[in-house]
ZAZA-824481 format. One line per 10 residues: number of its first residue (from 1); their letters; for each residue x, y, z of N, C-alpha, C, O. Coordinates in Angstrom, 3 decimals. Atoms other than C-alpha are relative to their C-alpha. Layout:
REM ZAZA-824481
NUM> a> X,Y,Z,X,Y,Z,X,Y,Z,X,Y,Z | ...
END
This chain:
REM ZAZA-824481
1> mvfrfpyrga> -0.161,-1.825,-1.089,200.336,70.823,-55.475,-1.510,0.123,0.368,-2.446,-0.410,-0.228 | 1.160,-0.173,-0.559,197.609,71.946,-53.422,0.032,1.481,0.075,0.939,2.090,0.643 | -0.135,-1.713,-0.366,196.569,75.817,-53.683,-0.880,-0.182,0.806,-1.822,-0.974,0.839 | 0.808,-0.507,-0.927,195.466,77.450,-50.832,-0.417,1.464,0.004,0.367,2.391,0.206 | 0.224,-1.500,0.274,193.683,80.526,-51.312,-0.414,0.289,1.300,-1.235,-0.332,1.974 | -0.632,-0.973,-0.919,194.760,83.131,-48.696,-1.670,0.116,1.030,-2.743,-0.079,0.459 | 1.504,-0.226,-0.840,191.635,83.708,-45.768,-0.035,1.481,-0.530,-0.980,1.665,-1.296 | 0.294,-1.181,0.629,192.020,87.362,-46.733,-0.672,0.486,-1.183,-1.461,1.423,-1.302 | 0.657,-0.110,1.150,191.213,87.036,-50.032,-1.104,-0.891,-0.146,-1.577,-0.867,-1.282 | 1.170,0.755,-0.052,188.363,84.582,-49.295,-1.301,1.223,0.278,-2.427,1.369,-0.198
11> vvlgtvlslv> 0.989,-1.199,-0.850,186.859,87.726,-47.189,-0.199,0.703,-1.270,-1.269,0.478,-1.835 | 0.316,-0.853,0.653,187.305,90.225,-49.765,-0.942,-0.547,-1.420,-1.878,0.012,-1.992 | 1.090,0.596,1.385,185.826,88.011,-52.795,-1.307,-0.127,0.344,-2.122,0.524,-0.309 | 0.942,-0.042,-0.368,183.057,86.967,-50.866,-0.935,1.322,0.140,-2.087,1.414,-0.282 | 0.752,-1.306,0.285,182.169,90.684,-50.273,-0.250,0.611,-1.059,-1.221,1.349,-1.222 | 0.224,-0.391,1.286,182.682,91.395,-53.563,-1.286,-0.588,-0.655,-2.297,0.021,-1.004 | 1.430,0.812,0.670,180.248,88.662,-54.971,-1.262,0.337,0.782,-2.282,0.346,0.094 | 1.339,-0.453,-0.332,177.467,89.794,-52.281,0.185,1.171,-0.476,-0.320,0.936,-1.574 | 0.203,-1.267,0.635,177.830,93.538,-53.478,-0.476,-0.138,-1.343,-1.155,0.679,-1.964 | 0.493,0.025,1.611,177.364,92.047,-56.896,-1.350,-0.395,-0.093,-2.153,0.272,-0.746
21> lfglgaasaa> 1.328,0.519,-0.224,174.350,90.039,-56.129,-1.046,0.848,0.592,-2.202,0.746,0.183 | 0.939,-0.826,-0.543,172.741,92.704,-53.882,-0.134,1.004,-1.256,-1.306,1.326,-1.454 | 0.133,-1.129,1.052,173.387,95.393,-57.065,-0.923,-0.941,-0.741,-2.098,-0.630,-0.544 | 1.221,1.036,0.799,171.371,92.525,-59.275,-0.850,0.027,0.406,-1.763,0.436,-0.311 | 1.263,-0.105,-0.314,168.883,92.198,-56.956,-0.989,0.970,0.113,-2.211,0.832,0.162 | 0.658,-1.388,0.038,168.152,95.882,-56.836,-0.437,0.552,-0.886,-1.423,1.286,-0.824 | 0.429,-0.212,1.038,168.231,96.288,-60.213,-1.209,-0.421,-0.456,-2.142,0.236,-0.918 | 1.336,0.908,0.357,165.847,93.362,-60.779,-1.355,0.807,0.750,-2.415,0.875,0.128 | 0.954,-0.281,-0.812,163.658,94.992,-57.972,-0.804,1.713,-1.066,-1.958,2.108,-1.233 | 0.521,-1.484,0.393,163.521,98.643,-59.829,-0.485,-0.449,-1.494,-1.199,0.344,-2.109
31> aprpgasssl> 0.547,-0.020,1.448,162.813,97.092,-63.320,-1.529,-0.424,0.105,-1.908,-1.139,1.032 | 1.002,0.092,0.137,159.393,97.058,-64.367,-0.395,-1.358,-0.197,0.409,-1.963,-0.906 | 0.558,1.166,-0.195,157.104,93.601,-63.832,-1.189,-0.193,-1.111,-2.364,0.114,-0.913 | 1.023,0.143,1.078,155.360,92.758,-67.098,-1.167,-0.536,0.297,-1.150,-1.749,0.506 | 1.068,0.776,-0.076,151.897,92.115,-66.629,-0.730,0.278,1.842,-1.797,0.014,2.395 | 0.298,-0.078,-1.760,152.078,93.084,-62.651,-0.508,1.147,0.007,0.243,1.912,-0.598 | 0.853,-1.313,-0.417,149.662,96.140,-61.780,-0.697,-0.038,1.323,-1.055,-1.097,1.836 | 0.822,-0.100,-1.030,147.970,97.291,-58.924,-0.575,1.467,0.092,-0.560,2.137,-0.941 | 0.812,-1.314,0.204,146.095,100.600,-57.919,0.158,0.581,1.341,0.205,-0.002,2.424 | 0.045,-0.828,-1.241,146.296,103.508,-55.657,-0.814,1.193,-0.166,-0.795,1.949,-1.138
41> tvtvgsalqf> 0.989,-0.689,-0.123,143.703,105.493,-54.547,0.381,1.593,1.015,0.734,1.468,2.187 | -0.451,-1.245,-1.102,144.399,109.724,-53.073,-1.082,0.347,0.080,-1.778,0.418,-0.933 | 1.024,-0.973,0.041,141.807,111.373,-51.776,0.493,1.329,0.836,1.046,1.313,1.936 | -0.249,-1.295,-0.709,142.231,115.089,-50.979,-1.206,0.419,0.737,-2.360,0.314,0.322 | 0.970,-0.349,-1.035,140.455,116.373,-48.000,0.303,1.670,0.002,1.258,2.336,-0.397 | 0.245,-1.445,-0.100,139.328,119.804,-47.301,0.755,0.943,1.083,0.909,2.159,1.199 | -0.793,-0.457,-1.004,141.378,119.746,-44.277,1.458,0.096,-0.361,2.108,-0.725,0.286 | -0.994,0.237,0.886,144.512,120.283,-46.285,1.103,-1.591,0.413,2.232,-1.772,0.870 | -0.741,1.642,-0.274,145.378,116.302,-46.015,-0.146,-0.942,-0.975,-1.233,-0.973,-1.552 | 0.079,1.023,0.515,146.138,113.437,-47.871,-0.393,-1.220,0.516,0.105,-1.689,1.538
51> tlstnevtpg> 0.130,1.249,-0.545,144.608,110.338,-47.563,0.030,-1.144,-1.264,-0.381,-0.976,-2.412 | -0.148,0.748,1.194,145.506,107.037,-49.341,-0.342,-1.193,0.276,-0.009,-1.718,1.338 | 0.367,1.268,0.217,144.047,103.936,-50.239,0.569,-1.087,1.087,-0.084,-1.731,1.908 | -0.930,0.941,-0.420,147.279,101.892,-49.027,1.337,0.891,0.239,1.575,1.940,-0.360 | -1.503,-0.747,-0.028,150.747,103.074,-48.020,1.020,-0.647,-0.358,2.194,-0.318,-0.186 | -1.102,1.017,0.615,152.388,100.297,-49.595,-0.197,-0.556,-1.570,-1.213,-1.135,-1.955 | 0.443,0.476,1.234,152.948,99.560,-53.248,1.279,-1.053,-0.127,2.285,-1.027,0.581 | -1.234,0.938,0.357,155.126,96.463,-55.008,0.533,0.455,-0.905,-0.103,0.811,-1.898 | -0.848,-0.613,0.904,158.225,97.678,-56.693,-0.184,-0.816,-1.549,-0.373,-2.021,-1.711 | 0.287,0.384,1.439,157.841,97.242,-60.438,-1.058,0.158,-0.677,-1.265,0.366,-1.873
61> dnvtltivqt> 1.668,0.263,0.599,154.186,96.964,-60.440,-0.297,1.506,-0.784,0.296,2.541,-0.479 | 0.209,-1.084,0.619,152.548,99.440,-63.005,-1.404,0.273,0.903,-2.491,-0.304,0.893 | 1.031,-0.806,-1.095,150.632,101.666,-60.217,-1.445,0.708,-0.832,-1.288,1.712,-1.527 | 0.925,-1.433,0.685,147.210,103.321,-61.611,-0.351,0.473,1.402,-0.788,-0.086,2.408 | 0.346,-1.100,-1.199,146.984,106.540,-59.427,-1.146,0.554,-0.319,-1.260,1.253,-1.326 | 1.189,-0.866,0.284,143.600,107.698,-59.155,-0.113,1.331,1.476,-0.112,1.200,2.700 | 0.257,-1.240,-0.961,143.177,111.027,-57.295,-1.470,0.481,0.143,-2.158,0.590,-0.873 | 1.576,-0.424,-0.426,139.733,112.162,-55.758,-0.035,1.118,0.664,0.001,1.119,1.894 | -0.060,-1.476,-0.454,139.685,115.834,-55.339,-1.617,0.629,0.609,-2.582,0.839,-0.126 | 1.303,-0.165,-0.926,136.792,116.834,-52.390,0.159,1.263,0.500,-0.593,1.845,1.281
71> ddvqhtftls> -0.306,-1.701,-0.363,138.363,120.226,-52.058,-0.513,1.098,-0.587,-0.911,0.895,-1.734 | 0.228,-1.197,1.085,137.504,123.588,-53.330,1.622,0.863,-0.114,1.559,2.015,-0.545 | -1.268,-0.489,0.070,141.425,124.535,-53.236,1.109,-0.589,-0.926,1.612,-1.696,-0.732 | -1.284,0.810,0.450,144.144,123.944,-55.603,0.694,-0.894,0.671,0.687,-0.886,1.902 | -1.183,0.693,-0.896,146.804,121.351,-54.833,0.592,-0.962,-1.384,0.045,-1.236,-2.452 | -0.822,0.642,0.767,149.676,119.362,-56.383,-0.213,-1.757,1.027,-0.448,-1.877,2.229 | -0.702,1.099,-0.789,150.341,115.513,-55.506,0.858,-0.376,-0.590,0.729,-0.732,-1.761 | -1.453,0.181,0.736,153.825,114.928,-56.160,1.006,-0.879,0.786,1.356,-0.645,1.943 | -0.274,1.196,-0.719,155.514,111.858,-55.385,1.809,-0.003,-0.500,2.143,-0.104,-1.680 | -1.159,-0.061,0.174,159.370,112.030,-55.039,0.615,-1.510,-0.536,0.186,-2.582,-0.106
81> dvagytftat> -0.679,1.146,0.090,161.676,109.491,-56.613,1.533,-0.264,0.629,2.487,-0.776,0.043 | -1.225,0.281,-0.867,164.388,109.359,-54.002,-0.093,-0.868,0.784,-1.259,-0.850,1.178 | 0.433,1.152,-1.282,164.279,106.745,-51.568,0.632,0.429,1.339,1.774,0.886,1.388 | -0.184,-0.347,-1.354,164.518,107.401,-48.076,0.538,1.554,0.310,1.189,1.672,1.348 | -0.122,-1.281,-0.009,165.016,111.148,-48.368,-1.737,0.862,0.666,-2.754,0.845,-0.027 | 0.791,-0.273,-0.893,162.533,112.790,-45.729,0.200,1.944,0.215,1.183,2.681,0.294 | 0.141,-1.683,-0.329,161.385,116.599,-45.161,-0.556,0.101,1.415,-1.286,-0.714,1.980 | 0.297,-0.084,-1.284,161.102,118.151,-41.906,-0.898,1.439,0.194,-1.069,1.971,-0.903 | 0.737,-0.649,-0.033,158.985,120.837,-40.794,0.576,1.451,-0.140,-0.223,2.387,-0.111 | -0.821,-1.249,-0.075,161.634,123.764,-41.000,0.255,0.222,-1.809,0.802,1.155,-2.397
91> nttndlltfv> -0.309,0.002,1.689,161.613,122.826,-44.997,-1.328,0.976,-0.343,-2.468,0.958,0.122 | 0.973,-1.202,0.785,159.893,125.790,-47.053,-0.494,-0.657,-1.279,-0.228,-1.814,-1.607 | 1.125,0.417,1.406,157.540,125.557,-50.412,1.421,0.233,-0.907,1.595,-0.540,-1.849 | -1.569,-0.222,0.877,161.379,126.889,-51.974,0.560,-1.139,0.050,0.738,-1.724,-1.018 | -0.507,1.428,0.060,162.928,123.620,-50.580,-0.408,-1.004,-0.532,0.485,-1.768,-0.898 | 0.715,0.605,0.891,160.640,121.656,-52.225,0.045,0.019,-1.621,0.389,-0.847,-2.426 | -0.315,-0.640,1.412,160.608,123.398,-55.396,1.194,-0.569,-0.676,1.204,-1.177,-1.746 | -1.237,-0.039,0.388,164.255,123.210,-55.525,0.299,-1.750,-0.263,0.841,-2.334,-1.202 | -0.321,1.642,0.506,164.205,119.273,-54.907,-0.481,-0.504,-1.028,0.090,-1.262,-1.812 | 0.910,0.526,1.589,161.513,118.727,-57.577,0.906,0.333,-1.162,1.061,-0.458,-2.092
101> hdhpplvnvs> -1.050,-0.657,1.155,163.995,120.754,-59.844,1.208,-0.956,-0.530,1.613,-1.277,-1.647 | -1.464,0.939,0.227,167.017,118.582,-59.366,-0.312,-1.590,0.449,0.566,-2.445,0.565 | 0.230,1.287,0.279,164.819,115.453,-58.935,-1.129,-0.037,-0.647,-2.162,0.346,-0.098 | 1.416,0.015,0.471,162.287,114.945,-61.299,-1.112,-0.964,0.603,-0.815,-2.136,0.374 | 0.855,0.862,-0.539,159.388,113.230,-59.607,-0.289,-1.068,-0.722,0.048,-1.236,-1.894 | 0.855,1.228,0.930,157.406,109.935,-60.364,-0.860,0.664,-0.393,-0.992,0.572,-1.614 | 1.823,-0.302,0.022,153.754,111.838,-60.091,0.432,1.660,0.478,1.067,2.122,1.426 | 0.207,-1.322,-0.355,153.403,115.309,-60.229,-0.892,0.674,-0.497,-0.683,1.606,-1.274 | 1.312,-0.216,0.707,149.908,115.759,-60.992,-0.436,1.668,0.558,0.064,2.076,1.606 | 0.230,-1.117,-0.579,148.222,119.483,-60.705,-1.604,-0.398,0.233,-2.279,-0.948,-0.637
111> ipsgqatfqt> 1.149,-0.027,-0.139,145.049,119.427,-59.210,-1.105,1.237,0.232,-1.193,1.898,1.266 | 0.782,-1.252,-0.096,142.542,122.037,-59.785,-1.243,-0.126,0.951,-1.833,-1.204,1.023 | 1.239,-0.157,-1.035,139.651,123.167,-57.062,-1.172,-0.657,-0.748,-1.338,-0.558,-1.963 | 1.309,-0.021,0.472,136.379,121.853,-57.445,0.091,-1.576,0.002,1.222,-2.057,-0.055 | 0.364,1.145,-0.474,134.727,118.059,-56.893,0.699,-0.641,-1.379,0.314,-0.090,-2.410 | -0.286,0.407,1.276,136.610,116.011,-59.711,1.017,-1.234,0.221,1.664,-1.315,1.265 | -1.008,1.329,-0.371,138.749,112.474,-60.167,0.971,0.199,-1.103,0.663,0.782,-2.142 | -1.022,-0.132,1.015,142.120,112.229,-62.006,0.438,-1.297,0.178,0.311,-2.014,1.170 | -1.052,1.534,0.026,144.225,109.132,-63.089,1.217,0.059,-0.864,1.495,0.643,-1.911 | -1.656,-0.187,1.022,147.635,108.684,-64.283,0.738,-1.463,0.627,0.117,-2.177,1.414
121> hfiappfgey> -0.529,1.398,0.091,150.039,105.554,-64.123,1.598,0.468,0.365,2.114,1.491,-0.087 | -1.123,-0.391,-0.350,153.480,105.383,-62.432,0.777,-1.564,0.120,0.127,-2.543,0.485 | -0.461,1.481,-0.474,156.035,102.253,-62.156,0.689,0.094,1.295,1.724,0.732,1.488 | -0.489,0.121,-1.435,156.429,101.401,-58.373,1.619,-0.103,-0.418,2.151,-0.709,-1.349 | -1.389,0.075,-0.187,160.060,102.133,-57.446,0.759,-0.917,0.832,0.140,-1.606,1.643 | -0.794,0.887,-0.895,162.593,100.254,-55.795,-0.278,-0.108,1.415,-0.895,0.801,1.970 | 0.108,0.072,-1.589,162.595,99.067,-52.156,0.496,1.338,0.468,1.399,2.030,-0.002 | -0.037,-1.341,-0.510,162.120,102.018,-49.863,-1.086,0.908,0.561,-2.227,0.472,0.413 | 1.077,-1.093,-0.176,160.051,104.909,-48.662,-0.021,1.077,-0.603,1.063,1.566,-0.284 | -0.159,-0.728,0.864,159.403,107.840,-51.174,-1.010,1.244,0.718,-2.109,0.978,1.203
131> ayfclipghf> 1.289,-1.136,-0.427,157.558,111.291,-50.053,-0.602,0.427,-1.046,-0.221,0.547,-2.211 | 0.770,-0.819,1.236,154.708,112.870,-51.561,-0.428,0.983,0.854,-0.496,0.886,2.080 | 0.145,-1.536,-0.985,153.775,116.577,-50.564,-1.016,0.655,-1.362,-1.390,0.198,-2.442 | 0.812,-1.072,0.576,151.770,119.560,-51.796,1.077,1.090,-0.665,2.045,1.291,0.069 | -0.908,-0.594,0.025,153.761,122.006,-53.783,-0.402,1.567,0.057,0.338,2.517,-0.197 | 0.821,-1.461,-0.305,151.062,125.070,-52.992,0.446,0.477,1.117,0.264,-0.180,2.142 | -0.515,-0.688,-1.242,152.670,127.420,-50.588,-1.134,0.302,1.026,-2.100,1.063,0.954 | 0.894,-0.326,-1.075,151.131,127.092,-47.378,-0.542,-1.573,0.299,-1.029,-1.859,1.393 | 0.735,1.213,-0.456,149.975,123.430,-47.590,0.978,-1.022,0.538,0.380,-1.798,1.283 | -0.959,0.256,-0.610,153.134,121.885,-46.544,0.173,0.475,1.492,0.172,1.701,1.604
141> pgmygllgsg> -0.586,1.372,-0.193,154.004,120.452,-43.979,-1.448,-0.820,0.203,-1.327,-2.043,0.127 | 1.009,0.851,0.010,150.096,119.321,-43.519,-0.293,-1.415,-1.386,-0.765,-2.533,-1.176 | 0.126,0.722,1.095,150.076,117.670,-47.135,0.820,-1.031,-0.375,0.983,-1.290,-1.568 | -1.325,0.558,0.364,152.965,115.223,-46.666,-0.108,-1.220,0.383,-1.197,-1.468,0.901 | -0.074,1.448,-0.023,153.807,111.525,-46.336,0.864,-0.554,-0.680,1.503,-0.152,-1.653 | -1.480,1.216,0.822,156.154,108.514,-47.123,-1.064,-1.118,-0.241,-1.750,-1.759,0.554 | 0.613,1.488,0.777,154.573,105.887,-49.571,1.385,-1.118,-0.164,2.428,-0.986,-0.805 | -1.164,1.101,0.253,156.620,102.529,-49.106,-0.195,-0.896,-1.376,-1.275,-1.317,-1.790 | 0.059,1.090,1.094,157.457,100.379,-52.090,0.873,-1.344,0.553,2.094,-1.352,0.708 | -0.647,1.195,-0.410,158.111,96.773,-50.881,-0.040,-0.091,1.628,0.342,-1.070,2.269
151> epgsggaist> 0.000,0.154,-1.406,157.538,97.729,-47.300,-1.057,1.501,0.392,-1.243,2.478,-0.334 | 1.245,-1.190,-0.395,154.790,100.206,-45.400,0.592,1.011,0.261,1.704,0.940,0.785 | -0.298,-1.272,0.266,155.168,103.548,-45.665,-0.586,0.857,1.497,-1.604,0.658,2.159 | 0.290,-0.733,-1.034,155.301,106.046,-42.974,-1.574,0.664,0.277,-2.211,0.556,1.325 | 1.023,-0.810,0.368,152.355,108.099,-44.080,0.129,1.529,0.774,1.171,2.085,1.121 | -0.160,-0.895,-0.821,150.987,111.104,-42.304,0.802,1.341,0.149,2.030,1.386,0.071 | -0.455,-1.051,-0.135,151.524,114.467,-41.823,1.294,0.657,1.103,1.420,0.146,2.216 | -1.554,-0.390,-1.091,155.033,116.354,-39.946,-0.647,0.568,0.890,-1.420,1.481,0.603 | 0.529,-0.723,-0.923,154.058,117.180,-36.733,1.008,1.179,0.231,2.234,1.109,0.142 | -0.967,-1.194,-0.481,155.140,120.842,-35.651,0.128,0.388,1.262,0.717,1.396,1.654
161> gpgaavfiig> -0.373,-0.117,-1.476,154.921,120.302,-32.082,0.150,-1.117,0.757,-0.046,-2.130,0.086 | 0.162,1.271,-1.079,155.145,117.732,-29.259,-0.831,-0.779,-0.248,-0.655,-1.981,-0.050 | 1.512,0.865,-0.301,151.824,116.526,-29.644,-0.582,-0.431,1.152,-0.195,0.161,2.160 | 0.632,0.109,-1.361,149.740,115.073,-26.968,0.626,-1.123,0.675,0.627,-1.198,1.904 | -0.717,1.006,-0.125,151.641,112.025,-26.955,1.284,0.097,1.072,1.488,-0.833,1.852 | -0.760,-0.579,-0.367,154.370,113.661,-25.529,-0.403,0.777,1.342,0.365,0.442,2.244 | 1.254,-0.231,-1.122,152.068,115.296,-22.782,-0.345,-1.284,0.891,-0.093,-1.493,2.078 | 0.609,1.439,-0.748,150.677,112.045,-21.772,1.030,-0.705,0.572,0.768,-1.187,1.674 | -0.946,0.540,-0.509,154.079,110.549,-21.264,0.665,0.636,0.972,0.977,0.042,2.004 | -0.467,-0.913,-0.964,155.461,113.173,-19.506,-0.685,0.289,1.381,-0.245,0.426,2.522
171> gtiaglvvia> 0.859,-0.231,-1.461,152.655,113.730,-17.225,0.031,-1.608,0.829,-0.013,-1.740,2.052 | 0.386,1.418,-0.962,152.385,109.578,-16.433,1.422,-0.155,0.716,1.324,-0.819,1.747 | -1.134,0.061,-0.405,156.457,109.879,-15.641,-0.236,1.041,1.433,0.068,0.737,2.587 | -0.155,-0.891,-1.392,155.840,112.914,-13.215,-0.998,-0.713,0.839,-0.557,-0.769,1.987 | 0.644,0.480,-0.798,153.142,111.207,-11.670,0.521,-1.218,0.842,0.214,-1.438,2.014 | -0.839,1.279,-0.503,155.379,107.919,-11.143,0.701,0.833,1.160,0.579,0.856,2.384 | -1.105,-0.717,-1.001,157.930,110.104,-9.855,-0.566,0.294,1.285,-0.010,-0.298,2.210 | 0.498,-0.357,-0.997,155.672,111.697,-7.184,-0.729,-1.122,0.940,-0.843,-0.955,2.155 | 0.517,1.314,-0.452,154.035,108.318,-6.347,1.179,-0.740,0.962,1.051,-1.063,2.143 | -1.163,0.612,-0.689,157.579,106.792,-5.575,0.608,1.062,1.226,1.090,0.650,2.281
181> ivlgfvvgkr> -0.523,-0.651,-1.191,158.604,109.680,-3.461,-0.658,-0.028,1.456,-0.072,-0.224,2.520 | 0.764,0.495,-1.075,155.539,109.451,-1.182,0.209,-1.235,0.766,0.419,-1.356,1.973 | -0.199,1.675,-0.686,155.845,105.580,-0.714,1.490,0.224,0.402,1.831,-0.138,1.528 | -1.643,0.178,-0.686,159.577,106.000,-0.177,-0.260,0.854,1.558,0.215,0.401,2.599 | -0.198,-0.615,-1.234,158.761,108.648,2.581,-0.853,-0.941,1.345,-0.490,-1.300,2.465 | 1.457,1.181,-0.953,155.482,106.411,4.285,1.219,-1.182,0.435,1.602,-1.335,1.594 | -1.039,1.106,-0.564,158.164,103.471,4.305,1.060,0.151,1.020,1.325,-0.504,2.028 | -1.325,-0.513,-0.838,161.126,105.269,5.575,-0.311,0.530,1.594,0.275,0.597,2.674 | 0.858,-0.678,-1.768,158.969,106.723,8.490,-0.236,-1.194,0.866,0.182,-1.213,2.024 | 0.476,1.443,-0.711,157.579,103.058,9.524,1.101,-0.279,0.099,1.418,0.049,1.242
191> rgshdemppe> -1.189,0.349,-0.395,161.040,101.839,9.318,0.854,0.395,1.069,1.549,-0.360,1.749 | -0.884,-0.835,-0.725,162.658,104.541,11.232,-0.855,-0.084,1.321,-0.076,-0.100,2.274 | 0.614,0.252,-1.401,160.014,104.152,14.322,0.242,-1.128,0.279,0.215,-1.263,1.502 | 0.241,1.011,-0.325,160.372,100.608,14.121,1.476,-0.593,0.608,1.660,-1.297,1.601 | -1.316,0.106,-0.287,164.144,100.460,14.044,0.629,0.767,0.849,1.840,0.578,0.969 | -0.646,-0.865,-0.457,164.669,103.313,16.275,0.672,-0.713,1.257,0.145,-1.758,1.638 | -0.766,0.606,-0.997,167.272,102.491,19.229,-0.832,0.637,1.370,-1.658,1.538,1.231 | 0.573,-0.368,-1.528,166.091,103.098,23.021,1.300,0.911,0.279,2.398,0.794,-0.264 | -0.730,-1.225,-0.726,167.786,106.039,24.868,1.336,-1.013,0.609,2.480,-0.559,0.604 | -0.589,0.461,-1.146,169.534,103.732,26.929,1.643,-0.842,-0.975,2.814,-0.949,-0.608
201> rlgypeqapa> -0.971,0.610,1.166,171.487,101.877,23.586,0.950,1.217,-0.658,1.985,0.958,-1.272 | -0.852,-1.043,0.392,172.826,105.409,22.736,0.846,0.481,0.879,1.736,1.284,0.599 | -1.162,-0.866,-0.665,174.529,106.132,25.796,-1.078,1.258,0.960,-0.441,1.938,1.765 | 0.766,-0.850,-1.052,171.519,108.452,27.738,-0.583,-1.038,0.746,-0.815,-2.223,0.506 | 0.724,0.964,-0.842,169.976,107.421,30.592,-1.274,-0.291,-0.308,-1.716,0.459,-1.179 | 1.490,0.537,-0.037,166.484,105.811,30.697,-0.648,1.058,0.857,-0.348,1.201,2.042 | 0.839,-0.457,-0.724,164.021,108.131,31.599,-0.899,-0.531,0.971,-1.541,-1.506,0.579 | 0.736,0.681,-1.188,162.177,107.300,34.905,-1.595,0.412,-0.362,-2.010,1.559,-0.528 | 1.575,-0.749,0.204,158.248,107.243,34.263,-0.538,1.062,0.839,-0.665,1.005,2.063 | 0.863,-0.903,-1.241,156.498,110.321,35.475,-0.812,-0.910,0.910,-1.435,-1.957,0.735
211> tppsppah> 0.921,0.513,-1.151,155.067,109.888,38.826,-1.453,0.667,0.437,-1.407,1.759,1.004 | 1.204,-0.832,-0.348,151.605,111.001,39.460,-0.311,0.619,1.239,-0.147,-0.033,2.270 | -0.089,-0.692,-1.323,150.967,113.450,42.070,-1.026,-0.402,0.795,-2.055,-0.902,0.342 | 0.375,0.769,-1.152,149.819,112.499,45.401,-0.891,0.671,0.210,-0.816,1.847,-0.146 | 1.106,-0.507,-0.201,146.580,113.169,46.501,-0.125,1.100,1.163,0.432,0.592,2.136 | -0.131,-0.463,-1.023,146.052,116.160,49.075,-0.143,-0.510,1.347,-0.675,-1.620,1.331 | -0.127,0.359,-1.517,146.241,115.587,52.767,-1.214,0.666,0.473,-1.420,1.869,0.312 | 1.115,-0.623,-0.804,142.797,115.748,54.863,0.584,0.830,1.102,-0.155,1.430,1.882
END
């Protein structure tokens, strides 16, 4: 007797196995890797910004985080543990505090004012992008970015306006539109003069050339 596995059952089984394997892969990526370590340096600048030595870590690595304070203002360096969660310029400090309360961060270092260096460790999270920010009121969204784990992070602060790139692109498009209109007018005018029908083809009598006046009689 030959047992025939239904096609629909094979598809369902394949899907389940794929999800199980994916889950196992994600779990192994999230687990610490014994002996695997890396480093990340965060420099706190005076212009309310973070500068990272790298925007990517390896999942499972024991990361040595070094924070170099060069500013004379107090800050925090807070690294979210939620992958793919991003903030916008409309978020307030209270929004961030609520988020941190609901989702304990991977890193939450208080950075006092004055030049100093601080060091801590964290286990790099599973694949994804993780937001980092400063919780001091008024420092967000400038002190904000995305650290990638297993992929490059987006980094950078949130833009609160359209930025120069938008104006450059818009100006370029407007210039191209004007050039296209001018060229279309010039080409159309030339073609119109070349293809213009003579009067007799349109049903009008051809005008006789003007006769020059006769010289006066002596």
